[in-house]
Structures are given as C-alpha cells and as structure tokens.
C-alpha positions as CSV (number, residue, x, y, z in Angstrom):
1,M,19.2,7.7,78.7
2,E,20.8,9.1,81.8
3,K,24.5,9.7,81.6
4,K,27.3,11.3,83.9
5,P,28.6,14.9,82.8
6,S,31.1,14.8,80.4
7,E,34.4,16.8,80.5
8,N,33.1,19.5,78.3
9,S,30.3,19.7,80.9
10,D,33.0,20.0,83.8
11,K,34.4,23.0,82.0
12,D,31.3,24.4,81.7
13,E,30.7,24.3,85.1
14,E,34.2,25.8,85.8
15,N,33.6,28.6,83.4
16,N,30.0,29.4,84.8
17,A,29.4,28.1,88.4
18,G,29.8,31.7,89.7
19,E,26.5,32.7,88.5
20,T,24.5,31.6,91.5
21,S,21.2,33.5,91.0
22,H,18.4,31.6,89.6
23,H,17.6,34.8,87.6
24,H,21.4,34.4,86.1
25,A,21.3,35.5,82.5
26,S,23.0,32.2,81.1
27,S,19.9,30.3,82.3
28,E,17.7,32.0,80.3
29,P,16.2,30.4,76.7
30,G,18.2,31.1,74.0
31,N,21.6,31.5,75.9
32,P,24.3,30.6,73.1
33,D,26.6,28.8,75.5
34,D,23.7,26.6,76.6
35,E,22.5,26.0,73.3
36,A,26.4,25.1,72.1
37,I,26.8,22.7,75.3
38,A,23.2,21.0,74.4
39,E,24.3,20.7,70.7
40,H,27.6,19.1,71.8
41,D,25.8,16.7,74.3
42,D,23.4,15.5,71.7
43,H,26.2,14.6,69.2
44,A,28.1,12.8,72.3
45,Q,24.9,10.9,73.1
46,A,24.6,10.1,69.6
47,D,27.8,9.1,69.1
48,S,27.4,6.5,72.3
49,V,24.4,4.7,70.6
50,T,25.0,0.9,70.7
51,E,24.3,-1.6,67.7
52,G,20.9,-2.4,67.7
53,E,19.7,0.9,69.0
54,T,17.6,2.9,66.6
55,T,18.6,6.6,65.5
56,D,15.2,7.7,66.3
57,V,15.4,7.8,70.2
58,V,15.2,11.2,71.6
59,P,18.4,12.3,73.0
60,T,18.6,13.3,77.0
61,V,19.6,16.9,77.3
62,T,22.1,17.5,80.0
63,P,21.5,20.6,82.3
64,T,24.6,23.2,81.9
65,P,26.3,23.8,85.2
66,A,24.6,27.6,85.1
67,K,21.2,25.9,84.8
68,L,21.9,23.4,87.7
69,S,23.3,25.9,90.0
70,A,20.1,28.2,89.2
71,D,18.0,25.5,89.9
72,V,19.5,24.3,93.3
73,D,19.7,28.4,94.2
74,S,15.9,28.4,93.5
75,W,14.9,25.3,95.8
76,I,17.2,26.4,98.4
77,H,15.5,29.9,98.4
78,T,12.1,28.1,98.3
79,M,12.9,25.7,101.3
80,L,14.7,28.6,103.5
81,H,11.4,30.7,103.0
82,Q,9.2,28.0,104.1
83,R,10.9,27.1,107.3
84,N,8.1,24.7,108.6
85,A,7.3,23.2,105.6
86,D,8.2,19.5,105.2
87,I,10.4,18.3,102.1
88,T,8.2,16.7,99.7
89,E,10.4,16.4,96.8
90,I,14.4,16.7,96.8
91,P,15.0,17.7,92.9
92,D,17.5,15.6,90.7
93,C,19.4,18.9,90.2
94,V,20.6,18.6,93.4
95,D,22.5,15.3,92.7
96,K,23.6,16.3,89.5
97,F,24.9,19.5,90.9
98,L,26.7,17.4,93.4
99,D,28.2,15.1,90.8
100,L,29.8,18.2,89.1
101,F,31.2,19.7,92.2
102,E,32.7,16.5,93.5
103,E,34.4,16.0,89.9
104,N,35.6,19.6,90.5
105,I,37.2,19.0,93.8
106,V,38.9,16.0,92.3
107,S,40.3,17.9,89.5
108,Y,41.8,20.9,91.7
109,D,43.6,18.6,94.2
110,A,44.9,16.1,91.4
111,V,47.5,18.6,89.8
112,E,50.9,17.5,90.6
113,G,49.9,17.1,94.3
114,R,49.1,21.1,94.7
115,P,46.6,23.3,94.5
116,K,45.9,24.9,91.1
117,W,44.3,28.2,92.6
118,G,44.6,31.2,90.6
119,E,45.2,29.9,87.4
120,V,41.8,30.7,86.0
121,P,40.0,33.3,88.4
122,E,36.6,32.7,87.3
123,Q,37.0,29.0,88.2
124,D,38.2,30.2,91.7
125,S,35.0,32.2,91.9
126,S,32.6,29.4,90.7
127,F,34.4,27.0,93.2
128,L,33.8,29.2,96.5
129,E,30.4,29.7,95.1
130,S,29.8,26.2,94.7
131,A,31.1,25.6,98.4
132,S,28.7,28.4,99.4
133,R,25.8,26.6,97.9
134,I,26.6,22.9,99.2
135,R,26.9,24.7,103.0
136,Q,23.4,25.9,102.2
137,L,22.0,22.5,100.9
138,S,23.5,21.0,103.9
139,Q,21.5,23.8,106.1
140,V,18.7,23.0,104.4
141,L,18.5,19.2,104.3
142,S,19.7,19.1,108.1
143,Q,17.1,21.6,109.5
144,S,13.9,20.2,107.5
145,Q,11.8,17.4,108.0
146,C,10.7,15.0,105.2
147,S,7.2,14.1,104.2
148,S,7.8,10.2,103.8
149,Q,10.5,7.2,104.9
150,Q,11.7,7.5,101.2
151,I,12.4,11.1,101.0
152,N,14.0,11.0,104.7
153,E,16.7,8.1,103.8
154,R,17.3,10.0,100.5
155,K,17.9,13.3,102.6
156,D,20.0,11.3,105.2
157,S,22.2,10.2,102.4
158,L,22.6,13.3,100.7
159,V,23.4,15.1,104.2
160,N,26.1,12.3,104.5
161,R,27.4,12.8,101.1
162,I,27.6,16.6,101.4
163,G,29.4,16.2,104.7
164,V,32.1,14.5,103.0
165,M,31.9,17.0,100.0
166,R,32.3,20.0,102.4
167,Q,35.2,18.5,104.1
168,G,37.2,17.7,101.0
169,A,36.5,21.3,99.8
170,M,37.3,22.9,103.1
171,S,40.7,20.9,103.1
172,Y,41.6,22.1,99.9
173,L,40.3,25.7,100.6
174,E,42.5,25.5,103.6
175,E,45.6,24.7,101.5
176,V,44.9,27.5,99.2
177,F,44.5,29.7,102.3
178,R,48.1,28.5,103.3
179,M,49.4,28.9,100.0
180,L,48.4,32.2,99.4
181,L,49.7,33.2,102.9
182,E,53.2,31.5,102.3
183,K,53.6,33.1,98.8
184,Y,55.1,36.3,100.3
185,R,57.2,34.6,102.5
186,N,58.7,32.0,99.9
187,Q,59.4,34.8,97.6
188,N,61.5,36.7,99.9
189,K,63.0,33.6,101.9
190,G,66.0,33.5,99.7
191,E,66.8,37.1,100.3
192,I,66.4,36.5,104.0
193,E,68.5,33.4,104.3
194,S,71.3,34.9,102.2
195,D,71.8,37.7,104.0
196,G,74.3,36.7,106.3
197,H,75.5,40.2,107.2
198,H,72.1,41.3,108.2
199,D,73.6,43.7,111.1
200,L,75.4,45.9,108.1
201,K,72.4,46.0,106.0
202,V,69.6,47.1,108.5
203,E,69.2,50.6,107.5
204,Q,68.8,49.6,103.7
205,D,66.3,46.6,104.7
206,N,64.5,49.1,106.7
207,S,64.2,51.2,103.8
208,A,63.2,48.6,101.4
209,L,60.5,47.5,103.7
210,S,58.9,51.0,104.1
211,D,58.9,51.5,100.5
212,S,57.2,48.2,99.6
213,E,55.7,46.1,102.4
214,H,54.1,48.8,104.3
215,S,52.5,50.8,101.6
216,D,49.5,48.8,101.4
217,F,49.7,45.2,103.0
218,P,52.9,43.5,104.3
219,G,53.8,42.0,100.8
220,F,50.5,41.0,99.3
221,S,48.5,42.4,96.2
222,E,45.0,43.4,96.4
223,V,44.0,40.3,94.2
224,T,45.5,38.1,96.7
225,I,44.0,39.8,99.4
226,T,40.7,39.6,97.9
227,S,40.8,35.7,97.8
228,L,42.1,35.4,101.4
229,N,39.0,37.3,102.4
230,K,36.6,35.1,100.4
231,I,38.1,32.0,101.4
232,A,38.4,33.0,105.1
233,K,34.6,34.0,104.9
234,E,33.8,30.7,103.3
235,M,35.8,28.6,105.8
236,I,34.1,30.6,108.8
237,L,30.8,30.1,108.1
238,S,31.0,26.4,106.9
239,G,32.5,25.9,110.4
240,Y,36.1,25.8,109.6
241,E,37.2,28.9,112.0
242,S,39.6,27.1,114.1
243,E,41.4,25.9,111.0
244,C,41.3,29.2,109.3
245,C,42.8,30.9,112.1
246,Q,45.4,28.2,113.2
247,V,46.6,28.6,109.2
248,F,46.6,32.5,109.4
249,I,48.2,32.9,113.0
250,I,51.1,30.2,112.2
251,S,51.8,32.2,108.5
252,R,52.0,35.4,110.0
253,R,53.9,34.5,113.3
254,N,56.6,32.9,111.0
255,A,56.5,36.1,108.7
256,F,57.0,38.1,111.7
257,E,59.9,35.7,112.9
258,E,61.6,36.0,109.7
259,R,61.0,40.0,109.4
260,L,62.7,40.2,113.1
261,N,65.4,38.3,112.3
262,K,66.2,40.3,109.1
263,L,66.4,43.4,111.4
264,G,68.9,41.4,113.4
265,F,66.9,40.8,116.4
266,E,67.5,37.2,117.8
267,K,65.1,35.9,120.4
268,I,67.0,35.4,123.8
269,S,65.6,34.5,127.3
270,I,65.9,36.3,130.3
271,D,68.0,33.7,131.9
272,E,70.3,34.1,128.9
273,I,70.7,37.7,129.1
274,Q,71.6,37.4,132.7
275,K,74.5,35.5,131.5
276,L,75.7,38.2,129.0
277,T,78.5,40.8,129.7
278,W,77.3,44.2,129.9
279,E,79.5,45.0,126.3
280,S,77.8,42.3,124.8
281,L,74.2,43.2,125.9
282,E,74.9,47.0,125.1
283,D,75.8,46.0,121.5
284,E,72.1,44.4,121.4
285,I,70.2,47.1,122.7
286,P,70.4,49.3,119.4
287,T,69.1,46.2,117.5
288,W,66.2,46.0,120.0
289,I,65.1,49.5,119.8
290,K,65.3,49.8,116.2
291,T,63.3,46.5,115.7
292,F,60.5,47.5,118.3
293,K,60.5,50.7,116.7
294,E,59.8,49.2,113.3
295,C,57.4,46.9,114.7
296,A,55.2,49.9,116.1
297,R,55.7,52.0,113.4
298,N,55.1,49.8,110.2
299,Y,54.6,46.2,111.1
300,F,51.9,46.4,113.4
301,P,49.8,48.9,111.3
302,G,50.5,46.7,108.2
303,E,49.1,43.6,109.8
304,L,46.1,45.3,111.5
305,K,45.2,46.5,107.7
306,L,45.8,42.9,106.5
307,V,43.8,41.1,109.2
308,E,40.7,43.8,108.8
309,S,40.5,43.1,105.2
310,V,41.0,39.3,105.4
311,F,38.3,39.0,107.9
312,K,36.4,42.0,107.1
313,E,33.1,40.1,107.6
314,H,34.2,39.0,110.8
315,P,36.0,41.4,112.9
316,S,35.8,40.0,116.3
317,I,37.5,37.1,114.9
318,G,40.1,39.5,113.4
319,D,40.5,41.4,116.4
320,G,41.3,38.1,118.4
321,L,44.1,36.9,115.7
322,Y,45.4,40.3,115.8
323,C,45.6,40.7,119.6
324,N,47.4,37.0,119.4
325,L,50.2,37.8,116.7
326,T,50.6,41.3,118.3
327,R,51.1,39.9,121.8
328,G,53.4,37.2,120.9
329,V,55.8,39.7,119.0
330,V,55.4,42.2,122.0
331,I,56.1,39.7,124.8
332,Q,58.9,38.8,123.1
333,L,60.6,42.1,122.8
334,L,59.5,42.8,126.3
335,N,61.4,39.7,127.8
336,F,64.5,41.8,126.5
337,A,63.6,45.0,128.4
338,E,62.6,42.6,131.4
339,G,66.1,41.0,131.2
340,V,68.1,44.4,130.6
341,A,66.2,45.8,133.7
342,M,67.0,42.9,136.0
343,T,70.9,43.3,135.2
344,K,73.2,44.6,138.2
345,R,72.9,48.6,137.9
346,S,75.8,50.8,137.5
347,V,76.1,54.4,136.1
348,E,77.1,53.6,132.8
349,K,73.9,51.6,132.1
350,L,71.6,54.8,132.7
351,F,71.6,56.1,128.9
352,K,70.8,52.8,127.6
353,F,68.0,52.3,130.1
354,L,66.6,55.6,129.2
355,D,67.1,55.0,125.4
356,M,65.1,51.8,125.9
357,C,62.3,53.8,128.1
358,E,61.9,56.1,125.2
359,T,61.6,53.2,122.7
360,L,58.7,51.8,124.9
361,G,56.9,55.1,124.8
362,V,56.9,55.4,121.1
363,V,55.7,51.7,121.2
364,I,53.0,52.5,123.7
365,S,51.8,55.5,121.2
366,G,51.8,53.1,118.4
367,L,50.1,50.6,120.2
368,K,47.3,52.9,121.0
369,L,46.7,53.5,117.2
370,V,46.1,50.0,116.4
371,L,45.0,48.3,119.4
372,T,41.8,49.3,121.3
373,E,41.2,49.4,125.3
374,E,39.2,46.3,124.7
375,R,41.4,44.3,122.7
376,G,45.0,45.6,123.9
377,G,44.6,47.1,127.0
378,E,46.2,44.4,128.8
379,L,49.1,44.3,126.2
380,M,49.6,48.2,126.6
381,A,49.6,47.6,130.5
382,E,52.5,45.2,130.2
383,T,54.6,47.4,127.9
384,A,53.8,50.4,130.4
385,S,55.1,48.1,133.1
386,A,58.2,47.1,131.5
387,R,58.9,50.7,130.9
388,N,58.4,51.3,134.7
389,R,60.9,48.6,135.5
390,L,63.6,50.5,133.2
391,G,62.5,53.8,135.0
392,E,63.0,51.9,138.5
393,A,66.2,51.1,137.3
394,A,67.2,54.4,136.2
395,I,66.1,56.0,139.4
396,S,68.3,53.4,141.3
397,I,71.2,54.3,139.4
398,L,70.7,58.0,140.4
399,S,70.1,57.1,143.8
400,D,73.4,55.1,143.7
401,L,75.0,58.2,142.3
402,E,74.1,60.3,145.0
403,N,75.3,57.7,147.4
404,S,78.5,57.6,145.7
405,I,78.9,61.4,146.0
406,K,78.2,60.9,149.7
407,A,80.6,58.1,150.3
408,E,83.7,59.4,148.1
409,A,86.5,59.9,150.3
410,G,89.6,60.4,148.0
411,K,92.7,62.1,148.8
412,A,93.0,65.6,148.2
413,V,94.3,66.4,144.6
414,P,98.0,67.8,144.1
415,G,98.3,71.4,143.3
416,G,94.6,72.2,144.0
417,A,93.6,70.7,140.6
418,V,90.1,69.4,139.2
419,H,89.1,66.5,141.1
420,P,88.5,63.4,139.3
421,L,84.9,63.4,140.8
422,T,84.0,66.8,139.2
423,R,85.2,65.7,136.1
424,Y,83.2,62.7,135.9
425,L,80.0,64.2,137.1
426,M,80.4,67.2,134.9
427,N,80.7,65.1,131.8
428,Y,78.0,63.0,133.0
429,L,75.3,65.0,134.0
430,P,74.8,66.9,130.7
431,L,74.3,63.7,128.9
432,A,71.6,62.9,131.7
433,C,70.1,66.1,130.8
434,E,69.6,65.2,127.3
435,Y,67.2,62.6,129.0
436,K,64.8,65.4,130.8
437,D,61.6,64.7,129.2
438,T,62.0,60.9,129.8
439,L,63.6,61.3,133.2
440,D,60.8,63.6,134.3
441,L,58.1,61.1,133.1
442,V,60.1,58.5,135.0
443,F,60.1,60.4,138.5
444,K,56.6,61.4,137.8
445,E,55.5,57.8,137.5
446,H,57.5,56.8,140.6
447,T,56.5,59.5,143.0
448,K,55.2,57.2,145.5
449,I,58.7,55.4,145.4
450,Q,60.5,58.4,146.0
451,G,58.4,59.9,148.5
452,D,58.2,63.5,149.3
453,S,61.7,64.0,148.4
454,T,61.0,64.3,144.9
455,S,57.7,66.2,145.4
456,G,58.8,68.7,147.9
457,G,58.1,71.9,146.0
458,C,60.6,74.3,145.4
459,H,64.1,73.8,145.8
460,Q,66.1,76.4,148.1
461,H,68.0,77.5,145.4
462,H,65.2,78.4,143.2
463,Q,63.0,80.1,145.9
464,E,63.1,83.1,143.5
465,N,63.5,83.8,139.9
466,D,65.3,86.2,138.1
467,H,63.1,88.7,138.9
468,G,62.4,88.0,142.8
469,D,59.0,86.5,141.9
470,D,57.7,83.5,143.9
471,C,58.8,80.2,143.2
472,K,57.4,78.1,140.7
473,E,57.5,74.1,140.2
474,E,60.2,72.5,139.3
475,S,60.2,69.5,137.3
476,P,61.2,66.2,139.2
477,F,64.5,65.8,137.4
478,A,65.3,69.5,138.1
479,E,65.2,68.8,141.7
480,Q,67.0,65.8,141.6
481,M,69.9,67.4,139.7
482,M,69.9,70.2,142.3
483,R,70.5,67.5,144.8
484,V,73.0,66.0,143.1
485,M,75.1,69.5,142.8
486,E,74.6,70.3,146.5
487,L,76.6,67.1,147.3
488,L,79.0,67.6,144.9
489,D,79.7,71.2,146.7
490,A,79.6,69.7,150.0
491,S,82.0,66.8,148.9
492,L,84.5,69.5,147.4
493,E,84.1,71.5,150.5
494,G,85.3,68.7,152.6
495,K,88.2,67.7,150.2
496,A,89.3,71.5,150.2
497,K,89.8,71.2,154.2
498,L,92.1,68.3,153.5
499,Y,94.7,70.9,152.2
500,K,97.2,71.9,155.1
501,D,97.5,75.2,153.2
502,V,94.1,77.3,153.4
503,S,94.8,79.2,150.5
504,L,95.5,76.1,148.4
505,G,92.0,75.0,149.3
506,C,90.9,78.1,147.9
507,I,92.4,77.4,144.7
508,F,91.0,73.8,144.7
509,M,87.6,75.3,145.2
510,M,87.8,77.9,142.5
511,N,89.4,75.1,139.9
512,N,86.4,73.1,140.6
513,G,83.9,75.6,140.8
514,R,85.2,77.3,137.3
515,Y,85.0,74.1,135.9
516,I,81.6,73.2,136.9
517,L,80.4,76.7,135.7
518,Q,81.9,76.2,132.3
519,K,80.4,72.9,131.8
520,I,77.2,74.2,132.7
521,K,77.2,77.1,130.5
522,G,78.2,74.7,127.7
523,S,75.3,72.7,128.0
524,S,71.8,74.5,127.3
525,V,69.7,71.9,128.7
526,I,71.6,71.6,132.3
527,Y,72.0,75.4,132.6
528,Q,68.1,75.9,131.8
529,L,67.2,73.1,134.4
530,L,69.7,75.0,136.9
531,G,68.9,78.3,136.0
532,N,70.5,81.9,136.0
533,T,69.9,82.3,139.8
534,W,71.8,79.1,140.5
535,C,74.9,80.2,137.9
536,R,74.9,83.7,139.6
537,K,75.5,82.0,143.0
538,K,78.2,79.9,141.9
539,S,80.0,82.9,140.4
540,S,79.6,84.7,143.2
541,D,81.0,81.7,145.2
542,L,84.1,81.8,143.1
543,R,84.7,85.4,143.7
544,A,84.4,84.8,147.4
545,Q,87.1,82.1,147.1
546,H,89.2,84.3,145.3
547,K,89.3,87.2,148.1
548,N,89.8,84.1,150.5
549,Y,92.8,83.0,148.6
550,Q,94.0,86.6,148.4
551,R,93.6,87.3,152.1
552,E,95.2,83.7,152.9
553,S,98.3,84.2,150.4
554,W,99.0,87.7,150.3
555,G,97.6,89.5,153.3
556,K,100.6,88.9,155.2
557,I,103.3,89.9,152.7
558,L,101.4,93.2,152.6
559,R,101.5,94.0,156.2
560,C,105.3,93.9,155.8
561,L,104.7,96.7,153.2
562,N,102.5,98.8,155.8
563,P,104.8,101.9,156.8
564,E,102.8,101.9,160.2
565,G,105.3,100.7,163.2
566,L,108.6,101.9,161.4
567,T,108.8,105.0,163.4
568,V,110.1,105.8,166.7
569,N,109.4,109.0,168.3
570,G,108.6,110.2,164.8
571,K,111.9,109.1,163.6
572,L,112.2,106.2,160.8
573,H,113.8,103.3,162.6
574,K,116.3,101.4,160.5
575,P,116.4,98.1,162.2
576,Y,112.6,97.9,161.6
577,L,112.8,98.8,158.3
578,K,115.4,96.2,157.3
579,E,113.4,93.6,159.3
580,R,110.3,94.4,156.8
581,F,112.4,94.1,153.8
582,K,113.7,90.9,154.9
583,S,110.4,89.4,156.1
584,F,109.2,90.6,152.6
585,N,111.7,88.8,150.6
586,A,111.6,85.6,153.0
587,M,107.5,85.4,152.6
588,F,107.9,86.2,148.9
589,D,110.3,83.2,148.4
590,E,108.2,81.1,150.1
591,L,105.1,81.9,148.4
592,L,107.0,81.2,145.2
593,K,108.5,77.9,146.4
594,T,105.3,76.6,147.6
595,Q,102.8,78.1,144.6
596,S,104.9,77.3,141.8
597,S,103.5,73.7,141.7
598,W,100.1,74.8,141.9
599,I,98.0,74.9,138.6
600,V,94.9,76.7,137.5
601,Y,93.7,75.0,134.0
602,D,91.4,77.6,133.2
603,E,93.1,80.5,131.1
604,Q,90.6,83.0,132.0
605,L,90.6,82.1,135.9
606,Q,94.5,82.0,135.8
607,S,94.7,85.2,134.2
608,E,92.3,87.0,136.5
609,L,94.4,85.3,139.7
610,R,97.8,86.8,138.2
611,V,96.3,90.1,137.5
612,S,94.5,90.5,141.0
613,V,97.7,89.2,142.7
614,A,99.9,91.9,141.0
615,G,97.5,94.3,141.1
616,L,97.6,93.8,145.1
617,V,101.2,93.3,145.4
618,I,103.3,95.1,143.2
619,P,101.8,98.7,143.7
620,A,102.2,98.3,147.2
621,Y,105.8,97.4,146.8
622,R,106.6,100.0,144.4
623,A,105.1,102.7,146.9
624,F,107.0,101.1,149.8
625,M,110.3,100.9,147.9
626,G,110.1,104.5,146.5
627,R,109.4,105.8,150.3
628,F,112.1,104.0,152.1
629,S,114.7,102.3,149.8
630,Q,116.9,105.7,150.1
631,N,116.9,105.1,153.9
632,L,119.2,102.1,153.2
633,T,123.1,102.5,152.6
634,P,123.5,102.3,148.9
635,G,125.6,99.2,147.8
636,R,125.8,96.3,150.0
637,Q,123.0,97.0,152.1
638,T,120.8,97.9,149.5
639,E,121.4,94.6,147.6
640,K,121.2,92.5,150.7
641,Y,117.6,94.0,151.7
642,I,116.1,94.8,148.4
643,K,116.2,91.4,146.7
644,Y,113.4,92.2,144.1
645,Q,112.7,95.0,141.8
646,P,109.1,95.6,141.1
647,E,109.6,94.2,137.4
648,D,111.0,91.3,139.0
649,I,108.0,90.4,141.4
650,E,105.6,91.2,138.3
651,N,107.7,88.7,136.2
652,Y,107.3,85.8,139.0
653,I,103.4,86.7,139.7
654,D,103.2,86.3,135.8
655,N,104.2,82.8,135.9
656,L,102.4,81.5,138.6
657,F,99.7,78.7,138.6
658,S,101.1,77.3,135.6
659,G,102.5,74.1,137.3
660,N,106.0,75.2,136.6
661,P,108.4,75.0,139.4
662,Q,111.6,74.8,137.2
663,F,111.2,78.5,136.4
664,M,110.9,79.5,139.9
665,S,114.0,77.5,141.0
666,K,116.1,79.3,138.3
667,R,115.2,82.9,139.6
668,K,118.2,85.0,140.4
669,L,119.4,84.5,144.1
670,V,120.9,87.2,146.2
C-alpha cells in the first residue's frame, strides 16, 4: 500500500537532501541511516494496518530522501545526455521527490510568518540543492518530447506543478535573500537612530567603521556571504534575476543612505543649495568632503568586494549592480558640488572650492581602482566634469581678484602706512599658494578658457634664473601670481602719486614694499613661486625708494650746510651765513612738523631710515657748525641762529616714523 512520506521522512529529507549525486554514499546498500528509516517506516506501516487485514502483508518500503534525490539526478543525467530521445517513462521517484520538496517549502514558510533560514545549515544546503534539482527537472520536461499521449499529459501536469513549486521556492529564497541583506542594517539601526549628534561623533564613527565594516565586507560574515552567493546563483539560474537584483540594490542603497546620514551628510537639491547663505553652506562642505573621501577610500571598495562575492558566477550582473549603486551615491554627492559651483562667486569662497576640487581628485583616483573604463568611464567623466566646474569657479574668482585690484581707487592712506589692499592680498595669496598643485592642475585643464594669457611661456621677471641661465617653463599658477603682484605694484605706484609730498609717497612705497617682502619670505610656498630673482628686485626697489626719500626730504636741507656761496671776494659774508642757519632751522622745523605723524611699522625699516637720515644730516651739520659757528657773535646772536645742537638733531631723528607728533610738539622752542 502506497502512503505519503511521514514527518520522519521529511526530517530525513532535510538532513540528507544535500547529497545530490546518484553516486552518493547514503544511497549505497547497507547505509545505517537508510536501514533505520526503512525499519521505522515498516513499524509505522504495521501500526496503520486496519482491522480485517492480515499481518502477513509485505510492507512497502518508502525510499529515503537521499535515495529519491539520487534517482532523480540519475534520470536527469540520462535525459540531458540523450537530448533527442523521447521520454518513454517518467519514474515515480520524480513525484515522490516533488512531494517531499513541496512539504519542505511549506514547513519553511510556516514558522511565525518568517523564514527560518540559518537554523540548520545542512537543511539550507539541502533546500538549495532541491531547488536546483527541480529547475533541472523543469528543463528536461519542457525540452523533451513524449512517446505517448499518456506520458505527454503526465509531463504537462508535472511541468505545471513544478512551475508552481519553483515560484514558491523562489519567493522563499527572495525573502531569505532580503533578510540576510537587511540583517546588518537591523543590527546597527538602533545605534544610527539614537545618534542625535552625529556631527560631533563623525571622527569616532569613521574609526569604528574603518575597523569593522571595511576589513572584509560591509558588515557581513563569511557564512552570510556564502549563503547570499548560493541564493543569488540559484535565483538567477531559475530566471529570477530581476527579483534578485532588485532586492540587492534596494537593500544596499538603503544601507548607503544610512551610512551617509551617520556621517552627517544629508541629501540636498541644487535648488535648495542656491537658497542657503554662504555661511550655512560653508558649514556643510567639510562634512561633504569627509563623506566623499570615506566613500572613495572605504565604502566603494567594500561594496565592490561584496558584489563580486555575492555574484561571483555572474560578474556582468555584479558589474551592473555595482555601477548602479555607485552611480546613485556619487551623483547625489556630485549634485552638492554642482550646487556649490553655481553659487555667486566671491574671493572668500576660493579655498572651499579648492578643497572640493582636491576631494574630487581623491574620488577620481579611488573610482579608478574599483571601476573599469567600461563599467565606470561615464561616472568618472561626470566626476571630472564637476571638478572642472569648481575649477572654473576658482579661476573666475582669481580673475575677479585681478579686476578688483585694477579697479581699486582708494584714497591715500594717512602717514604713508601699509594700504588695506596690500594687507588683504598678502594674507590671501600665501593661503592660495598652499593649493599650488591643485591650482596648477586647474589652470592646465582650462588652458583653452584662459587662452594665451596662461600659456605664454616665461614671465618677464623670470627671464633669467639666479645663475643667469635661460628661462625655464613656469607653472600656470606661478604666472598668475606674477600678474597679481604686478597689478598690486602698479596700484601702489598710482596711490603713491596721490600724496602731495613726494617724500611721503616714498615712505608709502617703502612701507608697502617691506610688508610684501616680509610676507613672501614668511611663506616658503609663495617664495618658491616668485623666486629669488623677484625678491632681489623687490629689495632693489626698496633701496631706490629709500634714496628717493633721502633726496626729496633731506636734499634741500643739506644744501643749507654747503659752504659754497658764503664768501665774497674770499671773505665770509656773515649775512649769508646767518641766512643759511636760519634756512636750516626753518627746514628742519618743517620736516619735524610734517614727518612726526608719518609712521613706519616695520622696526627694521624704521631703524634703517633713522640711521641713514642721521648719518646724512648730523655729520654735515656738525662740520658746518664747527667751521662757521665762531663767526657769529657769542650770546644772543648765537642763540638766535644756532637753534639746534647736533645732539638735539640726533634725538629728534631717533623719534621720527613712530607716529608720535606729541613728542615733536614738546621740543624746545628758541
């Protein structure tokens, strides 16, 4: 009497269905498990004998799951090697195997409404092998002809039944696939949601992610990876590729969104970016930089390893999924860069733009490691395009800076002090020079935009190097810097002419020139860009201005101390001498009155000016007095015309250029 497989046989199937080969040891005679199962089935059948039946009926031995599997595999093997042969018989083992597998599907799906995958790994393997087996059965039955109408009808019935079973099996595997992919996210979801101050924990979170997530796979154990691989393989072979891919891409996309949020980056549209103030946007840029670098260095390589392992047997499918996933993340981050590049240009934005350019350079290098030209060329091109747009914005800012220098028409600075434009530029430019490599790349990429102005060869100030050799090609940014410095010099020269007192214009040029030179020498990067030749020329210009100041301020007063013209017919003419002393006193008073408010901030320059003026005036005055003072009548006449002693002049000169007119107003009046 034929009967349905018992629960015990179902257990046997779960424990042994992984043995697919018809050469499997469990199907050999004398297998202890088979004998035990058979003995159990005999007792079960004996217990089920109804009244009126004789006890000498020979019991029917139910085949073990392993035996059924082996028999089905044998028949499949035979039919696949006889492709043109008609089906003359469909063995009963096929029906019995389908009965067992059908019960298996129901038992897996019936546990609390969720899959029970992973509870017994051997049963999981058996389930996958059985799913593979019914797939092969469907292939054999669908592609073969039948020798009779009766067999054909049975075949059609089996094909329909297998189709329903495969759908149930694939539905279950799809759910298991989703469960395994979501397992990591569910384990970490509480931590992510409770982190209300993610911006204060970014560095700590990054460290934790680097230590755990990225060491092998993004949060998955090797056992889970193996299961994902087997399920994906079976679903794809069974024609459920789209379902498998959809589950994978949705799960991993959600996982990426959570990781980006945990790093503090929130999705924001280009239109929303345009509405933000620069202060708000500036606060978001460091988070964007950190997030993009984390993706390029860790997340993308980890995801690639995951995809390659799960879809190991189907690399083209894995490539497509990886490109899809990576593109979604990269485009989201690139939209932020595009939005920033579209904001209104201003000089204070330059450094943030350059920071983002450098980040995109890191990202492009990272993408080249995980994306081939075939599967990621377009994405890398879009990333490079975003960097170019930020580069264009940076170039536009530098161009605007040049124009602002040309258009700057400020008033003359009181006291010949350092001009605000000089201070601003000489604090701004060294910072820009820290981005030399990035700016060189930006300028080279936009040579056509800049035209010949950025590729015209050696600059006029660099026609010779320190050894007098022929010029060598300068970096594009170095040439840009030379233009800015030339514009600044031209602007300062124009402002120096605004002073009515030429000597004060010289003080102004010395103040600004010394400030520029000190800033350049204080920054190794800008010093290397401009070079020794430029710095020596600037020092030479300072010396020339110094001489101009001496000539314009003290040249006339020195002429008063010239003995020429004081004698008539070989004799000293006292009225002329008195006039000389009187003129000297008046000029010196005027110089003290005028220059007491002038200021030189640089102590070295201030000292150099005082020493040079004292060295010019005091020896000449001392010699003039020593030669002619005795020609004046001692007493009232001497006090009237000799207003200053050499020591007094030296004292007053030592207090010039300190911006202290009060000291000069307290000097003795005669």
